[in-house]
PABA-586713 format. One record per residue: x, y, z of N, C-alpha, C in turn. Coordinates in pm, whole numbers, plus 50000, padded with zeros to 5 digits. Atoms other than C-alpha are relative to their C-alpha. Layout:
% residues N
XYZXYZXYZ;...
This chain:
% residues 179
499344988350053545667176628639501114995449906;498935003850094547917174028331501395002350061;498644998649947551587169228409500595013849971;499444987150038552447201328225499495011450088;500564989649915550257221128464500504999350144;499475001549865552057208928776501295007950013;498704993749979554927227828930501074989249987;498915009850010558307211528882500144992350130;499875006849871558487203929254498894989650018;501115009449987555047187629246500184988049906;499765010950095555917167428936501064990450054;498945008549946559127154829094499504991950120;500565007249886557257145629414499074988849953;500895010350054554657126929208500794988349943;499175010750056557357107429025500654992050113;499325006649888559117099629354499064991750087;500975007149916555927087029518499954985249967;500085014650017555427049829566498684996149933;501195003150079552717048229300500464996149860;499575004350134552767032928951500185011349900;499914989250098552347066128773499925013550071;499125000550117553857089028678501274992250030;498815008249987556797066528616500955002449885;498974999050103559377059128352499525005749869;500504995050128557227065828048499715014950003;500294985849988555947099228166501285008150018;498724993049981559447108928277500765001249869;499344999450131560857100127935499335010449911;500724990250081558137121027772500295014250044;499664986549950558887150927995501425003749955;498644997450049562597147827908499975003249851;500184997650143561537146627544499505014349977;500524986450011559547178927589501075010350032;498894990849967562537195727754500985000949884;499095000050114564737185327463499435008149885;500654992350107562227199727216500065014950030;499924985949962562157232427409501415005549977;498624995650026565957234327385500245001849851;499884998350145565737229327009499345013049958;500694987450031563217257526992500875012050036;499164989049956565527280127190501235001349910;498784999750081568607270626989499725004849858;500354995750135566777277526664499945015349992;500034985549999566417313726770498715005849947;501274995750057563327318126559498994988950028;500975010949976560097298826593500364987549919;499735012950063560707262326515498724991850015;501345005749990557247248926436500024985050028;499985014449979558217212126424500394996750143;499605002649862560027213126758498885003750096;501124996149915557077231626912498904989449997;501025010550013554677205326778500434987350074;499515011949930556867177326913500005002150151;500074997149856557057194427253498574997850049;501405001949962553257195427266499634985249997;500285014450011553067159127151500614992450117;499355006849888555547148227418499215002050129;500804997649880553437164427688498694992349997;501205008450014550327147127554500324985550034;499605013949974552187114127565500334997750147;499725001149856553347120827922498704997350075;501305002249937549687123128022499404986649959;500555012750048548677093427806500654988250073;499305010849932551297072327980499494997650141;500465001349862549737078728319499074988050019;500945011049987547007053228255500284988049913;499785010750098548567031127992500394986650064;499575012449936549887005528243498934994550095;501045004349907546717003528456499374986549961;500555013250035545246974328253500964988550032;499035010349965548476955028313499874996750149;500125002149855548156960028688498704992850034;501285006949978544496949428674500114985349965;499845014150041545386917628486500894992450096;499115006649905548196909928729499294996950132;500735002349875545726912329019498994988549989;500915011350016543546884828872500604987750067;499475012249938543846851829056500794991749898;499145007950088546546829128913499214989349924;500795010450064543906803128830498935005249904;501014994350090541696827028634500374996449856;499665004350136541496812628279500275011649903;499774988750089541516847428124501255008150035;498884992049950544526860128321501145001149899;498855000050091547296850228077499715008249875;500374992850121545466863427772499825015050027;500214985849967544416895727942501325007050030;498694994149968547936901828073500805002449872;499284998550127549476896027730499445011549918;500634989250077546976919327564500285013650065;499744987449931547476946127830501445004449982;498584996650021551266944627799500245004649857;499864996050140551016946627421499495014249981;500574986650012548776977027446500865010450072;499174990749922551046992827709501295003849927;498794996750076553896992827455499775011749904;500294989850101552137017827228500445014150040;499634986449959552657049727430501525001550007;498544998450002556377043627497500585000149858;499524999850138556857036327127499775013949939;500284986550051555217069527041500955010350063;499024991149934557477086727296501354998549931;498725002450068560517070627132500015006449862;500084993950133559337082526790500195015150009;499874985449985558957118626906501405003750046;498684997049947562217118027101501094998349895;499035002250107564157103926807500005011749903;500064988750093562917131426580500595012650064;499434988549930563837157326841501524999050003;498555001850000567337142626868500585004049865;499524996450134567717146526493499925015049976;500114985550013566477182426501501065007050084;498984994149913568807190126790501394998949938;498705001750066571777175926602500175009949887;499974990250109570907197926307500315013950055;499754986949939570837228426534501435000950054;498635000049946574127218526700501025001849889;499064999350112575807215426360499925013049922;500144988650089574377244926174499335012250063;500654988949933572717267226432501005010450048;499144989449947574107296926615501054993950093;498935006049920577487288326768499835002150151;500184997449858576607304327101498954991350066;501055008649946573707280027141500264985349970;499675014050030575497248327036499864991150122;500125007949877575637236527397498554996750034;501425002449973571877240327433499454989549903;500455009850098571237221227112500574986250032;499385012749964573677194227220499324993950122;500745005049883571937191427556498664994349956;501255005250054568677187327364500184986449935;499745012950065570197159327159500244989050103;499705009949896571487141727470498734996050075;501255003149932568137144427650499064991849911;500885007150092566257132927343500474985749978;499495013850014568547103027298499664991950124;500325007149876568077093627664498514996650006;501455002650000564297096827628499674988849901;500225010650098564417074927317500404986650059;499535012549940566467048427496499084995150111;500885003749888564247049027805498684994649948;501285004450055561057046127603500154986649927;499755012750069562557018527389500104988650101;499885010549899563426999027703498634996150054;501355003149955559817001727818499254991649897;500595008250106558666988227482500534985750011;499395013349989561126959327520499444992250119;500525006849881559906951327871498554995749980;501415003250021556246952627772499804988949898;500145010150106556816930327469500954988250018;499005010549977559276906227630499484986049967;500545013250034556926877027568499554999249854;500364999550142556386887327204501255003749918;498734996550064559906885827053499915003149851;500144997350143558596887726696499155012349970;500824988150021556516919126748500815010549924;499254990350081557566944426480500295013250073;499724987849924557396972526735501354999550070;498675001349939560546958726896501075004949903;499034995650101562506963826575499895015049974;500214985650022560956998026523500635008050113;499424992949885561987008726874501524999649995;498545001250011565526995726824500535009349892;499594990950108565777014826496499965014550044;500084986349949564657046726670501185003150091;498854997949911567357042326933501285001749918;498814998750086569977037426662500055013849935;500054986650062568847069126485500295010950102;499774989849897568817089026810501465000250043;498575000649965572327077026895500855006449891;499304993650112573537087326550499865015250008;500234985549987571967121626601500815005750115;499204995449886573587125026943501475001049963;498594999550043576967116726792500265011749906;499844988550088576457142726522500005013050078;500054987949918575577168526786501285001950080;498784999049919578647160526994501255002549915;498854998850088581007160426696499605007049870;500484992950121579777187426455501045001849892;
């Protein structure tokens, strides 16, 4: 069942369970979707980009559910298996893609939220600011997952891309807090 179709209580219980998924990536994506919903609300009128990003974040939350499974499979291979190291490296590299996409969506949401906090309706500034804060947190969390997955690939360009997204999201958060 897609994460978006679960009750909040069920989703929280699933995250709290001693299972690999849903975990940090899915949680970051759900926070991203919440931030996008706040941007939509703060805009007052339909905000097509925020709505699209909310849908994308929920897709990514579901995509993250299985993105780490190949890593776990590779880790279960016997230490002496000649393919273990290569398979683990490839699985970790692949597992970085979904969190990077979450960071991209969350960063854009943070920027949209900052725009709403600065120029939107004054009575909804707090909602837009909350969206910016949630989106920045989602960006940071997803970036950290990218960093962890690529820790043995320090020259991977996705590391720099993720860091740049975090910098942009932090700038947006600061703009939202200090309009």
